[in-house]
N, C-alpha and C positions, 0 to 999 in steps of 0.2 A: 540549480547551481550554475553560476556563470564562470566560464573560463576565458581569460583574456591573455593576450600575448603582445610582445613588442615593448618598446620604451614608453614609459608613462611620463608625460610632461608635467612637471611640478616645480614649484619654487624650491629654493635650497636653504638649508639651515647651516650656517657657517660660523665657526668660532676661530678668531684670530688672536693669538696670545704671544707675548714676548716681553723682553725687558723694556723699561721706560725709554722713550726717545727713539725706538727702532723704526717708527713710522706706521703703527697699526691704524691710526685714524686716517692717515693719508691714503693707505691702501684701501680701507673701507670706503672712502669717498669716491673711489673710481668704479664702484659697482653701479649697476643701472639705476638712474634717477634716484639717488639716495636721500634719505631724511634721517637726521640724527636726533636721538635723545641723549644729550650730553650730560652725564651725571657728575662729571668732575671738572668741566670747563676746559677740556683739552682742545676744543675746536674754535676757540675765540679768534685765533689768527688764521683761520681757514675760511675760504669763500664757499660755504656749504649752507644748505637749508637745514634748520634745526628747530625743534620744539623748545619751549622754555625748560630750563634746568629744573627737574623735579625736586621739590623740597620735602616730599614724603613718599612712602611706598604707595599710598593710595593714589597720589597724583601720577606716579609712574604707570600704574595699572590703567588709569583713566586715559593716558596718552596712547597706550597700546590699543585700547578699545576704540579710541578716536581714529587711529590709523586703519583699523579693520573696517569701520563703517564708512569713513570718508575716502579711503584709498588714495591718499595724496602722493604716493610714491610707488616705485617698483622695488626698492630695497629699504627696509627699516633697520636702523643701526642703534644698538644700545652701547654707548661708549663711556664707561666700561662696566662689565658685569660685576667686578669685585666692588666697585663703588655702589652699584645697585644692591649688592648684598648687604652693604652697611645700612642702607635705607630699610631693607627687610628686617635686619636685626633690631634697628631702632623701633620699627613698627611692632615687632613681637614683644619687646620689652615694655613699651607703653601699653600694649593691650593687656599684658599680665601684671602690670605695675611692678616691674623689676628694673633694677639699675643696670644690669648687664646680663649677657647671655649665660654666664656661668652661674648666676644666682638661682637658676631653676633646679640645679642638682641632678645627679644621676644621668647627665647628658640629655635631659628632657628638652632643654633649650635648643639643642642642635636638631632634635627630632622635629620640633616646631619649625625650625629654619628650613629643613629639607622639604617639609610639607608646603610651606608658604612659597618658597622659591619654585617649587614644582608647579604651583598655581600660575606663576608668571610664564613658565615654559609652556604650559597648556594654552595660555592665551596667545603666545607667540606662534604656536602650532596652528592656531586658528587663522593667523595671517598667511601661513603657508597654504592653507586650504583655499584662500581666496586669491592666490597667485602672487603674493608679496614675499620676496626673499627676506630673510632675517639674518643679520650679522651681529654677533656678540664679540666685542673686543675685551681683552682681559690682560692684566699684567701676569708675569711669570715669577716663580720663586724656586730656589734650589732647596730640595729636601733630601734627607737621608733615607734611602730605601733599602729594606732588608727582605730578601726573597725567602719565603718559607721553606723552600726545598733546596737551598744552597747555603753554604757557609760564607760568612762575610756580608758586607753591605757596601753600597756605593751611592754617590750623589746623582740626582737627576732633576731636570726641569719639570715643573708641574704648574697647573693653573693656580694663581694666587686667589683662592677662594677660601676664606676662613683660615683656621689653623689646623693642626693635626687631627683634631676631633671632627672636622667637617669634611675631610677628604673623602670619606665614604658616603657623604650625602650630597652636598651642593656641587662639588667638582665632578663627582661621578655622574650625577644627573645631567649636568651640562654636556659632558663628553658623550654620554649615551644618546642624548637628545639630538646632537649635531649630525649632519650628513658629512661635513668636512671640518676637520680640526687642523689648522695650520699653525705650526710653531715657527716664529720668526726670531732670528738671532744674528749677531755679528759673527762672521767667519774670521776667526783669529788663528794665526799660526804662531807657535812658540818657537823661537830660535835661541840658540846658545852662542855666547861670545867666545867660547873655547871648547876644547875637547875633554877637559877634566870635569869631574863631578861637581867641583866648586865654582864652575864658570857661571857667570851671571846670565839669566834668561829674561827675555822680554817678548811681549806679544806684538805682532805686526799684522797688517792687513786691515780688517774691519769691514769687509764687504757685507752688505745686508743680504741674507739668504732666507729661504722659506723651505721648511721641511714638512713633508706631506704624509709620511708613514711612521708607524710606531718604531721606536728605538729604545734600547735600555736607558738612554740618556734623556729622553723626552717623550711626551705623549703627542701623537698626531695620527690622523687617519683620513682616507678619502675613498670614494667608491667609483672613481672615474679613471683609474689607471694612470694617475699623474706620476711623473718622475719623483724619486725619493727626495731629491734636492733640486731646488729651482731658485733663480734670481727672484728677489722680492718685488714682483711686479704683477699687476692685475692681468697683463697680457697673457701670462702663462695659464690662467684659469678662465679667461674670457669665453673660451669656446663652450664651457659648461653652460653658461647663461645664454649664449647665442643659440645653442642647440635647443634649449628650452623654448626660445621664441620661435625657432624654425618648426618645431613639432606642433606648437600651438597654432601656427599659421597654416598647417596642413588640414584644412577643413574638409569634411565629407562633401560629396557632390551635392547632396540635398541642401546643405547649408550654402554652398556656392551659388545655387540657383535662386536663392532668395533675392528680393529687391535690394540693391546696394544702398547703403546709408552713407551720408556725407561724413568723411573722416573728421575726427576731432583731434586737434593737435594736443600735445602734452601741456603746452602753455594754457590753452583754452580750458583744458580739464582742470588744471590747478586753480584757475580763476574761479571755477564753479565750486571748489572745495571749501567747506565751512572753515572758518577761522578758529584756531586753538591758540589764542595769544593772550598774554598778560595785559595787553592794551585794551581789554574789554572796557566798555563804558560804565565801569563801576568804580567809585571812589571808596577806598577802604582806609580807615585811620590806622596810624602806626601802632596803636595799642594792641591791635589784633596780630597774633603771631604770623610770620610769613607763611608757614606751612598751611595755616587755615586760610589766609588771604588768597593764596594761589588756588586752592580748591574752590573758594568762593568765585573767583574770576572765571575759572574754567567751567564752572557749573552755573554761572550767571545768577549767583545768590547775592542779594543786597545786604547791607548792614542791618536794615530793619528786619529782614527775613532771618538773619542769623540770630538776632535778638529774640524773634518769635520762636525759633527752634529751642533756644535756651529756656525761655519762660514757659512756653506751652508744653515742653518736654518735661517740665518739673525739675529742671536741674538747678535753677536759681529763682528766687522770688521775683515777681514782676517789677520792672523798672530798675533792676540792679545795674549800676553803671558798668560799662565794659572794663574799666580799669580794676573793678573788684572781681572779675571773673578769674578763678584760680587756674593756674597752668595745667593742673591735672584735667580740668574740664575741657580745655582747648585740645589737649592730647587725646582725650576720649572722642571728641568730635572728628579729629583727623582719622583715627583708627576705625571709626564707625560712621564714616561719611555717607555710605549707602543708606544706613538707617536714618540719618539726619535728613537726607534728601527725600526719603519715603515719607517721613513726618511732614516735611514741608509741602510735598505735592498732594498728600491725601487729606491733611487736616488744616493747612494754613492757606495755601494758594487757592484752594477751591472755594474759599469764602471771600 
């Protein structure tokens, strides 16, 4: 049995949520050497490094795997988690040939959703284990909350993940997974134009604030003793990530005595990083759906190879034109891309 003590240096799992336009993406972009997976296109006007917008759940999981293996960043950001959840729902419905998540009945669709989204969180935890911070941004929504031990109910801010039926699965999983949950909102003061009850009221102010601890009106948490309320700025939490670097740099004497190596700058390290770009040297006709085309580019699968998968996999007769491939088959390939690649590598490419 091993007993350890002291602070353990590790990357952090952070959730930043709030109303639209509050500046969640801008705040996330200030984390150390960030890299975005932009699921909704909110970073188009920002000078940040980003992967291609995922057009399928499978592509999103591939991007996480790429980050783990290539390590092209110090902070990986999914912007936003609720749009990623939509990709997850689409994936589940295509896999089970359903038109919507409600078509499963008895809440089974939401059970599948929790299990599949948990798979993403597990992959993101693998990034933490290799020293990469993970930030999930999300929108907020106001929901009516009823306490089981009290009379009455009240409104509160919550993560905008699914609807009422998914609060106990996706949203709860994300909150439990995170080390830090930051709720961002505009600080508004309501003032009255008179002293009587009929006087008109209006909101003034609008300063952007960040809340770090749980409150009846919102969800938040941290494990670093942060003030309950802070200005919405990375400077207030920068010490958490600086401390991580300081602890990692405190090497044992035995390691310090080793022969020094030439330092590698971040820019040189990024140059060595493999490319994960849609500009791969593969030309794909427009008849192939974008979700399939993106996976083909990221996996370096040619048009002839995708045809071979379809023909040798027994999905369609030999020499069937691409325009005659049904949409259901394209959907099947997206949701079973790993199987398609296995067929390609074991039975097609080896010949």
